[in-house]
N, C-alpha and C positions, 0 to 999 in steps of 0.2 A: 776774095769772093764773098759777097754778102750772103749771110744765112737768112732764109725766109723764116719768119716766126708765125706760128699759128695763133690766131686770135680766138680766145675762149670767150664766148658770149654768155653772160650771166642770164639765167632765166628771168623773164619779166613777171613780176608779181601781178596776178590778175586783179582787176577792179571788182572787188566783191560787192561793193554797194551797187554798182551798175548791174552786176549779175543778179542780185536779189530783186532789183526792180524789173529786170527782164523776165524772170521766171514767173512773176505775178501779173505780168502785162496781159491784157485780154487776148492779144494776138502774138503768137510766138515769132521771134526773129528767126529767119531761115538758118542762121548760123549758130543758134543757141546751143545745140547739142555739142558742136565742136568747141565752143567757148567753155562749156561746163567740163568737157573732157580735158581741155588744156589746163583748167584750174586744178583739177585733181592731179594731173601729171606734175604740175608745179609743186603742189603740196608734198607729193611723194619724193620729188627731187630734193627738196629742202628738208624733208623728214620732219614736217611740222604737224603733229597730231591734231592740234586744235584747229588749224586751218583745214586740214583734211576732213575733219568732222563737219566743219562749216560748209565745205564744198559738197560733201555727201548729202547733207540735209537739203541743199538746193535741188538735188535730183528728185527727192520726194515731192517737193513743191511743184517742180516742173511736170512730173507725171500726173499729179492731181489737176493741174491747171490746163495742160495742153494735150488733149486726147489724140490729136493727129500725129504727135511726135512720140507717142508712147512706145511703139515697137522698137524704134531705134534707141530710145533711152533705156529700155529694159536690157538690151544687148550691151550697151555701154556700162550700165550698173553692174552687170555680171562680170564683165572683164575687169573693171576697176576694183570691184569687191575682191576678186581673186588676187589681183596685184597688191591690194592693201594687206591681205594676210601674208603674202610673200615678203612684203616690205616691213613686216612687224608692226602694222597699224590695225590691230583687231577692232578698235572702236569704230574706225571709219568703215571697215569691212562689215561690221554689224549694221551700221546705218544703211549701207548700200543693199544689204540683205533685206532690211526692212522695206526698202523701195520695192523690191520684188514681191514681198508678202502683201504690201498694200496694193500692188498691181493686180494681185489675184482678186481682191475685193472690187477693184475698179473694172475688171473685165466682166463683160456680160456672159450670159449662159446660153446664148443663141448659137445656132450652127455657124453663123458668120464670125462669131467670136472664137471659135475653136482653134484656129491657127495661132491667135494671140495667147490663149490659155496655154497651149502647148509650148510656145516660146518662153513664157514666164516660168513654167514648171522646169523646163530644161535649164534656164538661166539659174533658177534657185538651186537646182541639183549641182551645178558647177560651183556655186558659192559655198554650199554646205560641204561638198567634197573637199574643197580647199581648206575650209575652216578645220575640218577634222584632220586633214593631212598635216597641217601646220600646228596641230595640237592646241588650237584655240577652243578648248573644251567648253568653256562657259558660253562663248558665242554660239557654238554648235547647238548646245542644249537650249539656249534662248530662242534661236531661230526655229528649232523643232517645236518648242512650246507655242510659238506664234502660228506655225503651220497647223498644229493641233487645234488651236482656237478657230482657225479658218475652216478646218474640216468639220468641226462640230456645228457650225452655223450654216455653211454653204453646201455640205455633202457633195464634194467633187466626184465626178465620174471617173471610171478607170481608163476610158479610152482616149483621154485628151493629154496624156503624158503623166498623169498622177500616179498610175500604177507603176510605170517605169521608174518614177522618182522613188517610190516606196521600196521597190525591189533593190534599187541601188543603195538606199539608206540602210536597209536590213544588213547588207554586207558591210558597208562602211562603218556603221556603229559597232558591229561585232568585231570587225577587223581592228578597229582602234580601241577595243575593249571598253567602250563607253556604256556601262550597264544602264544608267538612268535614261540615256538617249535611246538605247535599244528597247527598253521597256515602252517608251512612247511610240516608237516606230511599229513594234509588233501590234500594239493596240490599234494604231491607225490602219494597219494593213488588215487586221481582222474586221474592223468596222467597215472598211471599204467593201468587202465582199458580203457583209451582212446587209448593206443598204443598196448595193448596186443592182442594176438591171442589165448588165452586160451579157449575161448568159453563161451556160455551163462551160463552154469551150474556153472562153477568156479566163474564167475562174480557175479551171483546171491548169491552164498554162501558167498562171500566176503561182498557183500552189506548188507545181512541180519545180518552178524556179526557186521558190522559197525552200523547198526540200533540198535542192542542190546547195543552197547556202548553208543549211544545217549541216550537210555532209562535209563541206569545206572546213567549217569551224570545228566540227567534231573531230576531224582528222588531225587537228592541232592539239587536241586533248584539253581544250578550254571548257571546263564544266559549266561555269555560270553562264557564259555566252551561249553555249549549245542548249542549255536548259531553257533559257528565255526564248530563243528562236523556236525550239521544238514545242514548248508549251503554247506559244501563240499559234503555231501551225495546227496543233491538235485541236485547239478551241475553234479555229476557223473550220476545219474539216468536220467537227462535231456539229456545228451550227448550220452547215450547208445542207445536211440531210441528203447529200449526193453520194449514193452507194458506190458508184463507179470511181469517183474521186477518192473516196475513203480506201477502197481496195488498192488503187494505184499508189497512194501514199504509204500504205502498209507494205507494199512490195518494195518501194524505194527504201524504207527504213530497214526492212529485213536484209536487203543487200548490204546496207551500210553496217549493220550489226555484224554481219558475216565478215566483212572486210576488216573491221576494227578488231574483232575476235582473233582473226588470223595473225595480226601483228602484235596485239597487246593483251589478248586473253579475254575470256568470257566476262570476267568480273568488270574489267575496264569498259567493255562494250555496254554492259548493263548500266554502269554508272553514267555514261555519257547519254544513253538513250532511256534513262529512267522515266522521264515524262511520258514516253511512248507506252511504257508498261503501265503507268498510272492511268493513262487514257484508255488503255485496253481493259483495265480493271473496271473502270466506270462503264464502259460499253457492255462488258459482260453482265454487270449487275442490272443495268437498265433493261437488257433483253431477257435475262433469266427470270426476273420477277413475274412478268405476265405469262411466261411459258411454263414454268415449273408447276406441275400438278394440274395443268389445264387440260380439259378433255379435248379441246381443239386449239392448240397453241397458235398464236398469230404467226402467219407465214413469214412476215418480214423479220420477226424476232429469230426464227429458226435460220433464216437466210443470213442474218447478221452474225449470229453465233457460229455458224458453219464457216463463214469467211474468216472470222476472227481466229478461231482455233486452227483452221487450216494454214493460215499465214504464220502463226507462231510455231506450229508443228514443223512446217517447212523451214522456218528460220532456224529452229533447233537442229534440223537435219543438215542444212548447209553449213552451219557453224561447226557442228561435229566433224564434218568432212574436212573443212579447211584447217581445223585445229588438231586433226588426227585423233579424235576421241570418239566415244560412243554417245548416243543421244542422252543416255541416263546421266552422264557426267555434265552435260550442258544444262539439263533440267535441274540437277542438284546445285550447280553453281548459281543459276538464276534464283532458285528458291532461297539459298543461303544469303545471297547479296540483297535480295528484296526484303527478307525478314529483318536483316540487320538494319536496313534503311528505315524500317518502320519500328525500330526498337522503342519500347515505352508506349506503344499504341496497340493494345491487344485487339481492339475491334478491327483495326486495319490489318493486323497480322492474320486474323481469322479469314478476312476477305482474300488475302493473298493465298492462303492455304487452299481455299475453295477454288480459286482461279487455277492454281497449279495442278490440283487434282483433277479438275475438269479437263484441262489441257492434256494431261498424261493419259487419262482414260479415253479421251477422243483419239489420241495417238494410238492407243492399244486397240480400239475398235476399227480404226481406219487402216492401220498397218499392223495387223496381228502377228505376222511372222517375225518382223523386226522387234516388236515390243516384247514378245513372249520371252525371249532369251535374256532380255535386259531387265525384266520386271522385278526380280529379286533385289536388284541393286537400288531400286527406288523406294524401298520400304521406309527410309527416313523421311522422304517427301510425302508419302501416302499415309503416314501415321502422325497424329491420330486421324481417323477417317472423318472427313467432313462431307464427302460426297458418297453417300450410300443410301440404299433403300429403293423402293419401286419407282418413286417419282423421278429421282435422278436417273435411274436406268432408262425409263421411258424417254426422258428428254435427250439423253445422250444417243440413244438409238434413233431418234428422230433427226439427229444431225448428220449421221453417217450414211 
């Protein structure tokens, strides 16, 4: 009985000279996209980096030359870029990522162009995610730098897929512990909401998603990544002048501090959320200056200070409850950790003392029965007195 033998067909090498002529031709061949894709598949099959880069470069030329074929070419570039990273060909993956970045510049800004912009942002997200996943860190950072250059000159809107891309990258960069990349993304995200006209609802949704990413990374105990994410979020909230958003983000952070304190203690929670405390210190100073000693303190300053101290008072109360302590122990732990973090900076330490004493006195005025029995335990935090005298008393009474 004769055995049938399976014939193995060797892949046919594409004619690169013919392809190079086709991509620069005035009119595109209907089968050009398939020919380009087959060329890339051949390069991956034979694992030829040089040829793969040559084929990837053809995509960039084709996108520039043939407008009518761009949507399909963008999708192919994303797929092949991801496959390039999987096959260990990061140089080709970078070139295909470049195709998508250049596609952003080629796409118009009209309403008719919105679907194409969304497609390109989604494609770029796939390529960036795969680059990070395969630890092609240099490529990931390079593509982010190119995206930053695009954002600086074109000011992309949030609603065309750009906001979704940035939210994804905030998590991906932190998850892969790529600090330089994370720094770029946090700045891009902050600039988006400084320049955009999308409105308060869209900004609030973005910020709450960002806050959720902070929480996920904080629960891993990663200080540097959590701090970068949190600092960027605090800057964004500060610059929006959106009081409702600021209150909501404070509430989110308070809940996370409570949860981390439950598992790892107050000191660990403070270390992870130290940028929040720093932002609170700046907010307190900004609003105390025009209000202290004023015959008619600005109403918005009083509102801001009341919301700030109420949030931190409630944060201390819930933290004390989950850690089975009294509030005075939480305040003492915060004060100790905060002063230690500012060691060698006497001016900063004085500001911290003022903030903590204002917070404790606000607690005492707003919840006198609970505070009264714990007050003697707080002598170490309240000494030396930084918040005393008629002007401070008038201000505090205006907040309660």
